[in-house]
C-alpha positions as CSV (number, residue, x, y, z in Angstrom):
1,M,17.6,64.7,9.0
2,A,17.4,61.3,7.4
3,R,14.3,59.4,6.9
4,S,13.5,56.2,8.9
5,S,14.1,53.0,6.9
6,E,11.0,51.4,8.4
7,T,7.8,52.2,6.5
8,F,4.4,52.3,8.0
9,G,3.5,48.8,6.6
10,K,6.6,47.3,8.1
11,K,5.8,48.8,11.5
12,E,2.2,47.4,11.3
13,Q,3.5,44.0,10.5
14,K,5.9,44.1,13.4
15,K,3.1,45.1,15.7
16,K,0.8,42.3,14.5
17,K,3.6,39.7,14.9
18,Q,4.2,40.9,18.5
19,M,0.5,40.7,19.3
20,K,0.3,37.2,17.9
21,K,3.2,36.1,20.0
22,K,1.7,37.7,23.1
23,D,-1.7,36.0,22.5
24,K,0.0,32.7,22.0
25,M,1.8,33.0,25.3
26,M,-1.4,34.0,27.1
27,R,-3.2,30.9,25.8
28,K,-0.3,28.7,26.8
29,E,-0.4,30.1,30.4
30,E,-4.2,29.7,30.5
31,R,-4.0,26.0,29.5
32,R,-1.3,25.4,32.1
33,S,-3.4,27.0,34.9
34,N,-6.6,25.1,33.9
35,S,-5.1,21.7,33.4
36,E,-5.4,19.0,36.0
37,G,-1.8,18.0,35.6
38,G,0.1,15.7,33.3
39,D,0.0,12.7,35.7
40,L,0.6,9.3,33.9
41,D,-2.3,7.7,35.7
42,K,-4.8,10.3,34.4
43,M,-3.5,9.6,30.8
44,M,-4.0,5.8,31.0
45,A,-6.8,4.1,29.1
46,Y,-7.8,0.5,29.6
47,V,-9.5,-2.0,27.3
48,D,-11.8,-4.6,28.7
49,E,-12.5,-8.1,27.3
50,N,-15.2,-6.7,25.0
51,G,-13.0,-4.1,23.5
52,Q,-14.5,-1.2,25.4
53,I,-12.1,1.6,26.4
54,S,-12.4,3.0,29.9
55,D,-10.4,5.1,32.3
56,T,-10.7,2.6,35.3
57,P,-8.4,-0.4,35.5
58,P,-10.0,-3.8,35.2
59,D,-11.2,-5.6,38.4
60,P,-8.7,-8.5,39.1
61,T,-11.3,-10.4,41.1
62,V,-13.5,-11.0,38.0
63,K,-13.2,-14.5,36.5
64,K,-11.7,-14.2,33.0
65,K,-12.9,-16.4,30.1
66,V,-10.4,-18.9,28.8
67,I,-10.2,-19.1,25.0
68,K,-8.1,-21.7,23.3
69,A,-6.0,-20.4,20.4
70,E,-6.9,-23.3,18.1
71,N,-10.6,-22.3,18.4
72,I,-10.0,-18.9,16.8
73,E,-10.6,-18.8,13.1
74,I,-8.9,-16.1,11.1
75,G,-10.2,-15.6,7.6
76,V,-12.7,-17.8,5.7
77,P,-13.1,-21.3,7.0
78,K,-12.1,-24.1,4.7
79,K,-14.9,-25.6,2.6
80,E,-15.8,-29.2,3.1
81,D,-15.1,-31.3,0.0
82,V,-18.4,-31.5,-1.8
83,V,-18.7,-34.6,-4.0
84,Y,-21.0,-34.1,-6.9
85,D,-21.6,-35.7,-10.2
86,P,-19.2,-33.9,-12.6
87,I,-21.3,-35.0,-15.6
88,H,-24.3,-32.7,-16.3
89,H,-27.2,-33.3,-18.6
90,G,-29.0,-30.8,-20.8
91,R,-30.5,-29.9,-24.1
92,V,-28.8,-28.0,-27.0
93,S,-30.9,-24.8,-27.1
94,F,-28.9,-23.1,-30.0
95,F,-26.1,-24.2,-32.2
96,E,-24.6,-22.4,-35.2
97,H,-22.7,-24.9,-37.4
98,S,-21.2,-22.3,-39.7
99,K,-19.5,-20.5,-36.7
100,G,-19.0,-23.6,-34.5
101,Y,-20.6,-22.6,-31.3
102,G,-23.8,-22.8,-29.4
103,F,-25.5,-23.0,-26.0
104,I,-26.7,-25.9,-23.8
105,K,-29.5,-25.4,-21.3
106,E,-29.1,-27.6,-18.2
107,N,-32.1,-29.8,-17.3
108,D,-31.9,-29.3,-13.5
109,S,-31.1,-25.6,-13.1
110,Q,-32.1,-24.2,-16.5
111,E,-28.7,-22.6,-16.6
112,S,-27.3,-21.9,-20.1
113,Y,-23.7,-22.8,-20.9
114,F,-21.5,-21.9,-23.9
115,V,-20.2,-24.8,-26.0
116,H,-17.6,-24.7,-28.8
117,I,-17.4,-27.3,-31.6
118,N,-13.9,-28.2,-30.5
119,N,-15.2,-29.4,-27.1
120,C,-17.8,-31.8,-28.7
121,N,-17.1,-35.5,-28.9
122,D,-20.1,-36.1,-31.2
123,E,-21.9,-34.1,-33.9
124,I,-24.7,-32.1,-32.2
125,T,-27.6,-30.1,-33.4
126,E,-30.4,-28.0,-31.8
127,G,-32.8,-30.0,-29.6
128,N,-30.3,-32.9,-28.9
129,N,-30.1,-34.2,-25.4
130,V,-26.4,-34.2,-24.3
131,S,-24.2,-35.0,-21.4
132,Y,-21.2,-32.7,-20.6
133,E,-18.7,-31.5,-18.0
134,L,-18.1,-27.9,-17.0
135,E,-14.9,-25.9,-16.9
136,K,-14.1,-22.3,-16.1
137,G,-13.7,-20.3,-19.3
138,P,-12.6,-16.7,-19.9
139,K,-16.2,-15.4,-19.6
140,G,-17.7,-18.0,-17.3
141,M,-18.5,-21.7,-17.2
142,V,-18.0,-23.6,-20.5
143,A,-19.4,-27.0,-21.5
144,V,-16.6,-29.5,-22.5
145,K,-16.5,-33.2,-23.4
146,V,-20.0,-32.9,-24.9
147,S,-21.5,-36.1,-26.1
148,L,-24.9,-37.2,-27.3
149,E,-27.1,-39.1,-24.8
150,K,-28.3,-42.5,-26.0
């Protein structure tokens, strides 16, 4: 007599596979019997004017708010044009002549700004009162068109 080609391990795997299939079918039948039905009305969800989700349809007798499309702002509102004096006044707090740069401390805000010798109209030294304009530089605001105050 010839030996069976199925080993014990193969038989056990086959049994496990059949049990899984049987369990899956039982769970499927149980879900079907316990479900209320796949009616479309039961699956619908409604969103009210406040964005709340509910399962009841909105009441048509309730007065709706009228919103004009031009009143809706999307994004950041435009800034009003602010007119300010472009010329600032300050005092040179530090200036290194050999390297050609320094810092100016503004009189009003006590903010300190970088200044390069190429942006100076007059010869400046530490302690001088100067007037200047500001421009955006690679590392922040930079004083340009620096001139001595008289």
